[in-house]
N, CA, C and O atoms as a GROMACS GRO file, in nm:
protein
  576
    1MET      N    1  13.700  10.494   9.734
    1MET     CA    2  13.642  10.363   9.757
    1MET      C    3  13.619  10.343   9.905
    1MET      O    4  13.518  10.286   9.946
    2ASP      N    5  13.715  10.390   9.987
    2ASP     CA    6  13.698  10.376  10.132
    2ASP      C    7  13.581  10.461  10.181
    2ASP      O    8  13.510  10.422  10.274
    3GLN      N    9  13.564  10.575  10.121
    3GLN     CA   10  13.454  10.662  10.162
    3GLN      C   11  13.318  10.597  10.130
    3GLN      O   12  13.224  10.608  10.208
    4LEU      N   13  13.310  10.530  10.017
    4LEU     CA   14  13.186  10.463   9.979
    4LEU      C   15  13.156  10.349  10.076
    4LEU      O   16  13.041  10.329  10.114
    5ALA      N   17  13.259  10.275  10.114
    5ALA     CA   18  13.239  10.166  10.210
    5ALA      C   19  13.197  10.220  10.345
    5ALA      O   20  13.114  10.158  10.412
    6GLN      N   21  13.251  10.334  10.387
    6GLN     CA   22  13.212  10.394  10.514
    6GLN      C   23  13.068  10.443  10.510
    6GLN      O   24  12.994  10.429  10.608
    7LEU      N   25  13.027  10.500  10.398
    7LEU     CA   26  12.890  10.548  10.386
    7LEU      C   27  12.789  10.432  10.390
    7LEU      O   28  12.683  10.442  10.450
    8LEU      N   29  12.826  10.320  10.324
    8LEU     CA   30  12.736  10.206  10.324
    8LEU      C   31  12.732  10.138  10.460
    8LEU      O   32  12.629  10.081  10.497
    9ALA      N   33  12.840  10.144  10.535
    9ALA     CA   34  12.847  10.079  10.666
    9ALA      C   35  12.779  10.160  10.774
    9ALA      O   36  12.747  10.106  10.880
   10GLN      N   37  12.756  10.289  10.750
   10GLN     CA   38  12.694  10.373  10.851
   10GLN      C   39  12.549  10.332  10.873
   10GLN      O   40  12.478  10.297  10.779
   11ASP      N   41  12.508  10.339  10.997
   11ASP     CA   42  12.369  10.311  11.033
   11ASP      C   43  12.297  10.445  11.040
   11ASP      O   44  12.343  10.536  11.109
   12ASN      N   45  12.188  10.458  10.972
   12ASN     CA   46  12.116  10.584  10.968
   12ASN      C   47  12.031  10.607  11.093
   12ASN      O   48  11.957  10.705  11.099
   13GLY      N   49  12.040  10.521  11.190
   13GLY     CA   50  11.963  10.539  11.312
   13GLY      C   51  11.824  10.480  11.302
   13GLY      O   52  11.738  10.515  11.383
   14GLY      N   53  11.798  10.393  11.208
   14GLY     CA   54  11.667  10.330  11.195
   14GLY      C   55  11.579  10.403  11.095
   14GLY      O   56  11.604  10.518  11.060
   15GLY      N   57  11.477  10.332  11.049
   15GLY     CA   58  11.386  10.392  10.952
   15GLY      C   59  11.271  10.462  11.021
   15GLY      O   60  11.256  10.457  11.143
   16SER      N   61  11.194  10.525  10.944
   16SER     CA   62  11.078  10.597  10.996
   16SER      C   63  10.966  10.498  11.029
   16SER      O   64  10.944  10.403  10.954
   17PRO      N   65  10.896  10.518  11.141
   17PRO     CA   66  10.786  10.429  11.174
   17PRO      C   67  10.669  10.441  11.076
   17PRO      O   68  10.588  10.349  11.064
   18ILE      N   69  10.660  10.552  11.008
   18ILE     CA   70  10.553  10.570  10.909
   18ILE      C   71  10.574  10.475  10.792
   18ILE      O   72  10.477  10.424  10.736
   19GLY      N   73  10.698  10.453  10.754
   19GLY     CA   74  10.727  10.358  10.647
   19GLY      C   75  10.682  10.218  10.683
   19GLY      O   76  10.630  10.146  10.597
   20LEU      N   77  10.700  10.179  10.806
   20LEU     CA   78  10.656  10.048  10.853
   20LEU      C   79  10.503  10.039  10.852
   20LEU      O   80  10.447   9.936  10.814
   21ILE      N   81  10.437  10.146  10.893
   21ILE     CA   82  10.290  10.148  10.893
   21ILE      C   83  10.236  10.139  10.750
   21ILE      O   84  10.137  10.070  10.725
   22ILE      N   85  10.301  10.207  10.659
   22ILE     CA   86  10.258  10.203  10.519
   22ILE      C   87  10.268  10.062  10.463
   22ILE      O   88  10.186  10.022  10.380
   23LEU      N   89  10.366   9.986  10.506
   23LEU     CA   90  10.381   9.849  10.460
   23LEU      C   91  10.282   9.754  10.527
   23LEU      O   92  10.229   9.665  10.462
   24LEU      N   93  10.258   9.772  10.656
   24LEU     CA   94  10.175   9.678  10.731
   24LEU      C   95  10.024   9.705  10.717
   24LEU      O   96   9.945   9.611  10.728
   25LEU      N   97   9.985   9.827  10.694
   25LEU     CA   98   9.842   9.860  10.686
   25LEU      C   99   9.770   9.787  10.572
   25LEU      O  100   9.663   9.732  10.598
   26PRO      N  101   9.820   9.784  10.450
   26PRO     CA  102   9.750   9.708  10.345
   26PRO      C  103   9.746   9.558  10.371
   26PRO      O  104   9.648   9.491  10.339
   27ILE      N  105   9.853   9.506  10.429
   27ILE     CA  106   9.854   9.363  10.461
   27ILE      C  107   9.748   9.331  10.564
   27ILE      O  108   9.677   9.231  10.551
   28ALA      N  109   9.737   9.414  10.667
   28ALA     CA  110   9.636   9.393  10.770
   28ALA      C  111   9.496   9.407  10.712
   28ALA      O  112   9.406   9.332  10.750
   29ALA      N  113   9.476   9.501  10.621
   29ALA     CA  114   9.344   9.519  10.560
   29ALA      C  115   9.305   9.397  10.476
   29ALA      O  116   9.190   9.354  10.480
   30ILE      N  117   9.398   9.343  10.402
   30ILE     CA  118   9.369   9.224  10.320
   30ILE      C  119   9.334   9.105  10.409
   30ILE      O  120   9.240   9.032  10.381
   31ILE      N  121   9.410   9.087  10.515
   31ILE     CA  122   9.381   8.977  10.607
   31ILE      C  123   9.244   8.996  10.670
   31ILE      O  124   9.166   8.900  10.679
   32PHE      N  125   9.213   9.116  10.714
   32PHE     CA  126   9.084   9.144  10.776
   32PHE      C  127   8.969   9.120  10.678
   32PHE      O  128   8.868   9.061  10.716
   33LEU      N  129   8.984   9.165  10.555
   33LEU     CA  130   8.876   9.152  10.457
   33LEU      C  131   8.856   9.009  10.408
   33LEU      O  132   8.751   8.979  10.351
   34THR      N  133   8.951   8.922  10.430
   34THR     CA  134   8.932   8.782  10.390
   34THR      C  135   8.890   8.694  10.507
   34THR      O  136   8.813   8.600  10.487
   35VAL      N  137   8.937   8.722  10.627
   35VAL     CA  138   8.908   8.637  10.741
   35VAL      C  139   8.768   8.661  10.797
   35VAL      O  140   8.699   8.565  10.830
   36VAL      N  141   8.726   8.785  10.808
   36VAL     CA  142   8.596   8.815  10.870
   36VAL      C  143   8.480   8.754  10.792
   36VAL      O  144   8.394   8.693  10.856
   37PRO      N  145   8.470   8.767  10.660
   37PRO     CA  146   8.358   8.701  10.590
   37PRO      C  147   8.361   8.549  10.601
   37PRO      O  148   8.256   8.485  10.607
   38GLN      N  149   8.480   8.491  10.604
   38GLN     CA  150   8.491   8.345  10.619
   38GLN      C  151   8.439   8.302  10.755
   38GLN      O  152   8.372   8.199  10.765
   39ARG      N  153   8.468   8.378  10.859
   39ARG     CA  154   8.418   8.345  10.993
   39ARG      C  155   8.266   8.352  10.997
   39ARG      O  156   8.201   8.265  11.054
   40LYS      N  157   8.210   8.456  10.936
   40LYS     CA  158   8.064   8.470  10.934
   40LYS      C  159   8.000   8.353  10.861
   40LYS      O  160   7.899   8.299  10.906
   41GLN      N  161   8.056   8.315  10.747
   41GLN     CA  162   8.002   8.204  10.669
   41GLN      C  163   8.013   8.073  10.746
   41GLN      O  164   7.920   7.993  10.745
   42ARG      N  165   8.125   8.052  10.811
   42ARG     CA  166   8.145   7.930  10.888
   42ARG      C  167   8.046   7.924  11.005
   42ARG      O  168   7.990   7.818  11.034
   43ARG      N  169   8.025   8.037  11.073
   43ARG     CA  170   7.930   8.042  11.184
   43ARG      C  171   7.789   8.014  11.136
   43ARG      O  172   7.714   7.942  11.202
   44LYS      N  173   7.751   8.070  11.022
   44LYS     CA  174   7.619   8.047  10.965
   44LYS      C  175   7.599   7.900  10.928
   44LYS      O  176   7.492   7.845  10.951
   45GLN      N  177   7.703   7.837  10.872
   45GLN     CA  178   7.695   7.695  10.835
   45GLN      C  179   7.683   7.608  10.960
   45GLN      O  180   7.608   7.511  10.960
   46GLN      N  181   7.756   7.642  11.066
   46GLN     CA  182   7.748   7.566  11.190
   46GLN      C  183   7.608   7.577  11.251
   46GLN      O  184   7.554   7.478  11.301
   47GLU      N  185   7.549   7.697  11.247
   47GLU     CA  186   7.413   7.716  11.299
   47GLU      C  187   7.313   7.634  11.218
   47GLU      O  188   7.221   7.574  11.275
   48LEU      N  189   7.331   7.630  11.087
   48LEU     CA  190   7.241   7.552  11.002
   48LEU      C  191   7.253   7.403  11.034
   48LEU      O  192   7.152   7.334  11.048
   49MET      N  193   7.376   7.354  11.046
   49MET     CA  194   7.394   7.211  11.074
   49MET      C  195   7.339   7.172  11.210
   49MET      O  196   7.285   7.062  11.226
   50SER      N  197   7.350   7.260  11.308
   50SER     CA  198   7.300   7.226  11.440
   50SER      C  199   7.148   7.239  11.449
   50SER      O  200   7.086   7.180  11.537
   51SER      N  201   7.087   7.315  11.358
   51SER     CA  202   6.942   7.334  11.364
   51SER      C  203   6.865   7.236  11.275
   51SER      O  204   6.742   7.236  11.275
   52LEU      N  205   6.936   7.152  11.199
   52LEU     CA  206   6.868   7.057  11.112
   52LEU      C  207   6.792   6.955  11.194
   52LEU      O  208   6.842   6.902  11.292
   53GLU      N  209   6.669   6.928  11.151
   53GLU     CA  210   6.586   6.828  11.217
   53GLU      C  211   6.524   6.740  11.110
   53GLU      O  212   6.517   6.777  10.993
   54VAL      N  213   6.478   6.623  11.151
   54VAL     CA  214   6.409   6.533  11.059
   54VAL      C  215   6.282   6.602  11.011
   54VAL      O  216   6.205   6.656  11.090
   55GLY      N  217   6.261   6.599  10.879
   55GLY     CA  218   6.144   6.662  10.819
   55GLY      C  219   6.172   6.797  10.756
   55GLY      O  220   6.085   6.850  10.686
   56ASP      N  221   6.290   6.854  10.778
   56ASP     CA  222   6.325   6.983  10.717
   56ASP      C  223   6.351   6.964  10.568
   56ASP      O  224   6.414   6.867  10.527
   57GLU      N  225   6.301   7.057  10.488
   57GLU     CA  226   6.332   7.058  10.345
   57GLU      C  227   6.459   7.138  10.326
   57GLU      O  228   6.468   7.253  10.370
   58VAL      N  229   6.559   7.077  10.260
   58VAL     CA  230   6.690   7.141  10.244
   58VAL      C  231   6.734   7.135  10.098
   58VAL      O  232   6.677   7.062  10.017
   59VAL      N  233   6.836   7.214  10.068
   59VAL     CA  234   6.900   7.215   9.936
   59VAL      C  235   7.048   7.191   9.959
   59VAL      O  236   7.110   7.256  10.044
   60THR      N  237   7.106   7.099   9.883
   60THR     CA  238   7.249   7.071   9.896
   60THR      C  239   7.330   7.170   9.814
   60THR      O  240   7.274   7.250   9.739
   61ILE      N  241   7.461   7.166   9.829
   61ILE     CA  242   7.548   7.255   9.753
   61ILE      C  243   7.545   7.221   9.605
   61ILE      O  244   7.582   7.304   9.522
   62GLY      N  245   7.500   7.100   9.571
   62GLY     CA  246   7.487   7.060   9.431
   62GLY      C  247   7.351   7.094   9.374
   62GLY      O  248   7.326   7.070   9.255
   63GLY      N  249   7.261   7.151   9.456
   63GLY     CA  250   7.129   7.191   9.407
   63GLY      C  251   7.022   7.085   9.421
   63GLY      O  252   6.913   7.100   9.367
   64ILE      N  253   7.050   6.977   9.492
   64ILE     CA  254   6.952   6.870   9.510
   64ILE      C  255   6.860   6.907   9.625
   64ILE      O  256   6.906   6.937   9.735
   65HIS      N  257   6.730   6.905   9.599
   65HIS     CA  258   6.630   6.934   9.701
   65HIS      C  259   6.585   6.804   9.764
   65HIS      O  260   6.567   6.704   9.694
   66GLY      N  261   6.566   6.804   9.894
   66GLY     CA  262   6.521   6.683   9.961
   66GLY      C  263   6.472   6.713  10.101
   66GLY      O  264   6.487   6.824  10.151
   67VAL      N  265   6.414   6.612  10.162
   67VAL     CA  266   6.363   6.621  10.298
   67VAL      C  267   6.454   6.537  10.387
   67VAL      O  268   6.486   6.423  10.353
   68VAL      N  269   6.496   6.593  10.501
   68VAL     CA  270   6.583   6.521  10.592
   68VAL      C  271   6.507   6.402  10.647
   68VAL      O  272   6.401   6.416  10.707
   69ASN      N  273   6.563   6.282  10.626
   69ASN     CA  274   6.501   6.157  10.667
   69ASN      C  275   6.565   6.104  10.795
   69ASN      O  276   6.497   6.049  10.882
   70HIS      N  277   6.698   6.121  10.806
   70HIS     CA  278   6.772   6.069  10.920
   70HIS      C  279   6.904   6.145  10.930
   70HIS      O  280   6.963   6.179  10.828
   71ILE      N  281   6.949   6.171  11.052
   71ILE     CA  282   7.077   6.240  11.072
   71ILE      C  283   7.164   6.152  11.160
   71ILE      O  284   7.126   6.114  11.271
   72GLU      N  285   7.283   6.119  11.109
   72GLU     CA  286   7.383   6.047  11.187
   72GLU      C  287   7.487   6.147  11.234
   72GLU      O  288   7.459   6.267  11.238
   73ASP      N  289   7.606   6.101  11.268
   73ASP     CA  290   7.710   6.191  11.318
   73ASP      C  291   7.740   6.304  11.220
   73ASP      O  292   7.714   6.420  11.249
   74ALA      N  293   7.793   6.270  11.105
   74ALA     CA  294   7.828   6.371  11.005
   74ALA      C  295   7.762   6.340  10.872
   74ALA      O  296   7.806   6.389  10.768
   75VAL      N  297   7.657   6.258  10.875
   75VAL     CA  298   7.589   6.216  10.753
   75VAL      C  299   7.440   6.247  10.768
   75VAL      O  300   7.380   6.223  10.872
   76VAL      N  301   7.384   6.300  10.660
   76VAL     CA  302   7.240   6.327  10.659
   76VAL      C  303   7.179   6.247  10.544
   76VAL      O  304   7.234   6.243  10.434
   77HIS      N  305   7.066   6.184  10.571
   77HIS     CA  306   6.994   6.106  10.470
   77HIS      C  307   6.880   6.193  10.419
   77HIS      O  308   6.792   6.233  10.496
   78LEU      N  309   6.880   6.220  10.288
   78LEU     CA  310   6.776   6.304  10.228
   78LEU      C  311   6.687   6.218  10.140
   78LEU      O  312   6.735   6.140  10.058
   79GLU      N  313   6.556   6.235  10.157
   79GLU     CA  314   6.461   6.170  10.068
   79GLU      C  315   6.432   6.267   9.955
   79GLU      O  316   6.369   6.371   9.975
   80VAL      N  317   6.480   6.231   9.836
   80VAL     CA  318   6.468   6.321   9.722
   80VAL      C  319   6.348   6.288   9.635
   80VAL      O  320   6.305   6.372   9.556
   81ASP      N  321   6.292   6.168   9.650
   81ASP     CA  322   6.174   6.126   9.576
   81ASP      C  323   6.110   6.015   9.658
   81ASP      O  324   6.164   5.975   9.761
   82ASP      N  325   5.996   5.966   9.613
   82ASP     CA  326   5.931   5.858   9.686
   82ASP      C  327   6.024   5.738   9.691
   82ASP      O  328   6.067   5.687   9.588
   83ASP      N  329   6.056   5.694   9.810
   83ASP     CA  330   6.142   5.578   9.836
   83ASP      C  331   6.282   5.592   9.777
   83ASP      O  332   6.346   5.491   9.748
   84VAL      N  333   6.330   5.713   9.758
   84VAL     CA  334   6.467   5.737   9.711
   84VAL      C  335   6.537   5.820   9.818
   84VAL      O  336   6.506   5.938   9.836
   85VAL      N  337   6.632   5.758   9.888
   85VAL     CA  338   6.705   5.824   9.995
   85VAL      C  339   6.852   5.829   9.956
   85VAL      O  340   6.911   5.729   9.917
   86MET      N  341   6.910   5.949   9.966
   86MET     CA  342   7.051   5.968   9.933
   86MET      C  343   7.126   6.012  10.059
   86MET      O  344   7.073   6.087  10.141
   87LYS      N  345   7.248   5.965  10.072
   87LYS     CA  346   7.332   6.004  10.186
   87LYS      C  347   7.427   6.115  10.144
   87LYS      O  348   7.491   6.107  10.039
   88PHE      N  349   7.436   6.219  10.228
   88PHE     CA  350   7.525   6.331  10.203
   88PHE      C  351   7.602   6.362  10.331
   88PHE      O  352   7.556   6.333  10.441
   89GLY      N  353   7.717   6.419  10.314
   89GLY     CA  354   7.788   6.472  10.429
   89GLY      C  355   7.711   6.592  10.482
   89GLY      O  356   7.648   6.664  10.405
   90LEU      N  357   7.715   6.612  10.612
   90LEU     CA  358   7.638   6.720  10.673
   90LEU      C  359   7.680   6.856  10.618
   90LEU      O  360   7.597   6.947  10.609
   91GLY      N  361   7.805   6.870  10.580
   91GLY     CA  362   7.853   6.996  10.523
   91GLY      C  363   7.802   7.023  10.383
   91GLY      O  364   7.817   7.134  10.332
   92ALA      N  365   7.742   6.922  10.319
   92ALA     CA  366   7.690   6.940  10.184
   92ALA      C  367   7.554   7.008  10.182
   92ALA      O  368   7.506   7.046  10.076
   93VAL      N  369   7.493   7.024  10.299
   93VAL     CA  370   7.364   7.094  10.304
   93VAL      C  371   7.393   7.243  10.298
   93VAL      O  372   7.461   7.298  10.385
   94SER      N  373   7.341   7.308  10.195
   94SER     CA  374   7.368   7.449  10.173
   94SER      C  375   7.274   7.539  10.251
   94SER      O  376   7.319   7.636  10.313
   95ARG      N  377   7.146   7.509  10.248
   95ARG     CA  378   7.047   7.594  10.314
   95ARG      C  379   6.917   7.519  10.327
   95ARG      O  380   6.897   7.413  10.266
   96LYS      N  381   6.828   7.574  10.407
   96LYS     CA  382   6.692   7.519  10.415
   96LYS      C  383   6.615   7.570  10.295
   96LYS      O  384   6.642   7.680  10.246
   97ALA      N  385   6.520   7.493  10.247
   97ALA     CA  386   6.448   7.529  10.125
   97ALA      C  387   6.360   7.650  10.146
   97ALA      O  388   6.326   7.719  10.050
   98GLU      N  389   6.320   7.678  10.270
   98GLU     CA  390   6.234   7.794  10.296
   98GLU      C  391   6.311   7.925  10.281
   98GLU      O  392   6.252   8.029  10.253
   99GLU      N  393   6.442   7.921  10.300
   99GLU     CA  394   6.524   8.040  10.292
   99GLU      C  395   6.544   8.080  10.146
   99GLU      O  396   6.554   7.992  10.060
  100PRO      N  397   6.551   8.209  10.117
  100PRO     CA  398   6.579   8.249   9.978
  100PRO      C  399   6.723   8.218   9.942
  100PRO      O  400   6.812   8.223  10.026
  101ASP      N  401   6.744   8.186   9.817
  101ASP     CA  402   6.878   8.156   9.768
  101ASP      C  403   6.954   8.286   9.747
  101ASP      O  404   6.911   8.369   9.667
  102PRO      N  405   7.066   8.307   9.817
  102PRO     CA  406   7.139   8.433   9.803
  102PRO      C  407   7.202   8.450   9.666
  102PRO      O  408   7.230   8.563   9.625
  103ASP      N  409   7.227   8.341   9.593
  103ASP     CA  410   7.290   8.350   9.461
  103ASP      C  411   7.190   8.378   9.350
  103ASP      O  412   7.229   8.410   9.238
  104ALA      N  413   7.059   8.368   9.380
  104ALA     CA  414   6.958   8.383   9.277
  104ALA      C  415   6.898   8.523   9.273
  104ALA      O  416   6.787   8.542   9.225
  105GLN      N  417   6.971   8.621   9.323
  105GLN     CA  418   6.922   8.758   9.320
  105GLN      C  419   6.919   8.806   9.176
  105GLN      O  420   7.007   8.774   9.096
  106GLN      N  421   6.817   8.884   9.145
  106GLN     CA  422   6.805   8.933   9.008
  106GLN      C  423   6.913   9.035   8.979
  106GLN      O  424   6.948   9.118   9.063
  107SER      N  425   6.966   9.025   8.859
  107SER     CA  426   7.069   9.119   8.818
  107SER      C  427   7.004   9.252   8.784
  107SER      O  428   6.906   9.258   8.710
  108ARG      N  429   7.060   9.358   8.839
  108ARG     CA  430   7.009   9.491   8.810
  108ARG      C  431   7.077   9.550   8.688
  108ARG      O  432   7.046   9.662   8.646
  109GLY      N  433   7.167   9.476   8.631
  109GLY     CA  434   7.243   9.529   8.518
  109GLY      C  435   7.360   9.609   8.571
  109GLY      O  436   7.366   9.640   8.690
  110GLY      N  437   7.448   9.642   8.487
  110GLY     CA  438   7.564   9.717   8.528
  110GLY      C  439   7.574   9.847   8.453
  110GLY      O  440   7.479   9.892   8.388
  111PHE      N  441   7.689   9.906   8.461
  111PHE     CA  442   7.714  10.034   8.396
  111PHE      C  443   7.699  10.022   8.246
  111PHE      O  444   7.639  10.108   8.182
  112LEU      N  445   7.754   9.916   8.188
  112LEU     CA  446   7.750   9.899   8.044
  112LEU      C  447   7.609   9.873   7.995
  112LEU      O  448   7.569   9.926   7.891
  113SER      N  449   7.532   9.792   8.068
  113SER     CA  450   7.395   9.764   8.024
  113SER      C  451   7.307   9.887   8.038
  113SER      O  452   7.210   9.902   7.963
  114ALA      N  453   7.339   9.975   8.131
  114ALA     CA  454   7.262  10.099   8.143
  114ALA      C  455   7.290  10.190   8.024
  114ALA      O  456   7.201  10.260   7.976
  115LEU      N  457   7.415  10.189   7.976
  115LEU     CA  458   7.449  10.272   7.861
  115LEU      C  459   7.389  10.220   7.732
  115LEU      O  460   7.344  10.296   7.647
  116THR      N  461   7.388  10.086   7.717
  116THR     CA  462   7.340  10.028   7.593
  116THR      C  463   7.192   9.996   7.597
  116THR      O  464   7.133   9.960   7.495
  117GLY      N  465   7.130  10.008   7.715
  117GLY     CA  466   6.987   9.978   7.725
  117GLY      C  467   6.961   9.829   7.730
  117GLY      O  468   6.848   9.786   7.703
  118GLY      N  469   7.059   9.749   7.763
  118GLY     CA  470   7.044   9.604   7.765
  118GLY      C  471   6.947   9.556   7.870
  118GLY      O  472   6.871   9.462   7.844
  119ALA      N  473   6.946   9.615   7.987
  119ALA     CA  474   6.858   9.570   8.095
  119ALA      C  475   6.716   9.614   8.072
  119ALA      O  476   6.623   9.549   8.121
  120ALA      N  477   6.694   9.723   8.000
  120ALA     CA  478   6.561   9.776   7.980
  120ALA      C  479   6.501   9.734   7.846
  120ALA      O  480   6.398   9.789   7.806
  121GLY      N  481   6.562   9.641   7.778
  121GLY     CA  482   6.512   9.597   7.647
  121GLY      C  483   6.529   9.704   7.544
  121GLY      O  484   6.431   9.763   7.497
  122GLY      N  485   6.651   9.730   7.507
  122GLY     CA  486   6.684   9.838   7.414
  122GLY      C  487   6.628   9.816   7.275
  122GLY      O  488   6.552   9.722   7.251
  123ALA      N  489   6.667   9.902   7.184
  123ALA     CA  490   6.613   9.899   7.048
  123ALA      C  491   6.648   9.770   6.976
  123ALA      O  492   6.570   9.723   6.894
  124GLY      N  493   6.764   9.714   7.004
  124GLY     CA  494   6.804   9.591   6.938
  124GLY      C  495   6.716   9.474   6.975
  124GLY      O  496   6.696   9.383   6.894
  125ALA      N  497   6.662   9.472   7.096
  125ALA     CA  498   6.581   9.361   7.141
  125ALA      C  499   6.440   9.367   7.085
  125ALA      O  500   6.376   9.263   7.070
  126SER      N  501   6.390   9.486   7.052
  126SER     CA  502   6.251   9.499   7.006
  126SER      C  503   6.238   9.483   6.856
  126SER      O  504   6.126   9.474   6.805
  127GLY      N  505   6.347   9.479   6.784
  127GLY     CA  506   6.341   9.461   6.640
  127GLY      C  507   6.326   9.591   6.565
  127GLY      O  508   6.303   9.589   6.444
  128GLU      N  509   6.338   9.704   6.631
  128GLU     CA  510   6.324   9.833   6.566
  128GLU      C  511   6.461   9.895   6.539
  128GLU      O  512   6.483  10.012   6.566
  129ASP      N  513   6.548   9.816   6.487
  129ASP     CA  514   6.684   9.864   6.465
  129ASP      C  515   6.704   9.916   6.323
  129ASP      O  516   6.817   9.944   6.283
  130GLY      N  517   6.596   9.930   6.248
  130GLY     CA  518   6.608   9.987   6.115
  130GLY      C  519   6.628   9.883   6.007
  130GLY      O  520   6.642   9.919   5.890
  131GLY      N  521   6.629   9.756   6.042
  131GLY     CA  522   6.646   9.651   5.941
  131GLY      C  523   6.518   9.635   5.860
  131GLY      O  524   6.409   9.651   5.914
  132ASP      N  525   6.530   9.602   5.731
  132ASP     CA  526   6.414   9.591   5.644
  132ASP      C  527   6.376   9.447   5.616
  132ASP      O  528   6.286   9.422   5.536
  133GLU      N  529   6.441   9.352   5.680
  133GLU     CA  530   6.411   9.212   5.654
  133GLU      C  531   6.274   9.177   5.708
  133GLU      O  532   6.242   9.209   5.823
  134GLY      N  533   6.194   9.111   5.627
  134GLY     CA  534   6.063   9.066   5.670
  134GLY      C  535   5.961   9.177   5.680
  134GLY      O  536   5.856   9.157   5.741
  135SER      N  537   5.987   9.292   5.624
  135SER     CA  538   5.894   9.402   5.633
  135SER      C  539   5.787   9.389   5.527
  135SER      O  540   5.815   9.350   5.414
  136ASP      N  541   5.662   9.421   5.564
  136ASP     CA  542   5.550   9.416   5.470
  136ASP      C  543   5.527   9.551   5.403
  136ASP      O  544   5.434   9.564   5.324
  137ASP      N  545   5.606   9.647   5.432
  137ASP     CA  546   5.589   9.781   5.376
  137ASP      C  547   5.639   9.781   5.233
  137ASP      O  548   5.756   9.750   5.209
  138PRO      N  549   5.552   9.814   5.134
  138PRO     CA  550   5.596   9.814   4.994
  138PRO      C  551   5.699   9.921   4.964
  138PRO      O  552   5.772   9.910   4.866
  139ASP      N  553   5.704  10.025   5.046
  139ASP     CA  554   5.799  10.132   5.021
  139ASP      C  555   5.938  10.102   5.077
  139ASP      O  556   6.031  10.180   5.056
  140SER      N  557   5.952   9.990   5.148
  140SER     CA  558   6.081   9.961   5.210
  140SER      C  559   6.190   9.934   5.107
  140SER      O  560   6.307   9.962   5.132
  141ASP      N  561   6.153   9.878   4.991
  141ASP     CA  562   6.253   9.854   4.888
  141ASP      C  563   6.298   9.986   4.826
  141ASP      O  564   6.413   9.999   4.784
  142ALA      N  565   6.208  10.083   4.821
  142ALA     CA  566   6.243  10.211   4.762
  142ALA      C  567   6.337  10.289   4.853
  142ALA      O  568   6.417  10.369   4.806
  143LYS      N  569   6.327  10.266   4.986
  143LYS     CA  570   6.412  10.337   5.082
  143LYS      C  571   6.557  10.292   5.071
  143LYS      O  572   6.648  10.372   5.091
  144SER      N  573   6.580  10.166   5.039
  144SER     CA  574   6.716  10.117   5.037
  144SER      C  575   6.772  10.135   4.903
  144SER      O  576   6.888  10.100   4.879
   0.00000   0.00000   0.00000
């Protein structure tokens, strides 16, 4: 029992620095991969807010399209229809209407749709799946 206590009390002279690197490297990578895109997005939003002028066509984060009518400190007045002006926080402006919407990119399909032919209009979409419903062929009843 005394020998076990002595073994546990002994200091091994410290751990390996590689073990510390193995622990810290993934944490640093996660922090880097989350902070850098947020900074870029924040910088882009600040540039948009500072470049807004009266008469710009914009889209809000809720999808409302309008023309900037008046800009106060942190409030923008958008004319969304004839004589209809709505007030929004300046941060609610998502983008200028001339810019393409980054979320509206066409889907190229994925691995599964490539296998099943979903993106290219496979056999199931064209109606040629071998079903006999609605067929005008008189021999179709004889086939089944």
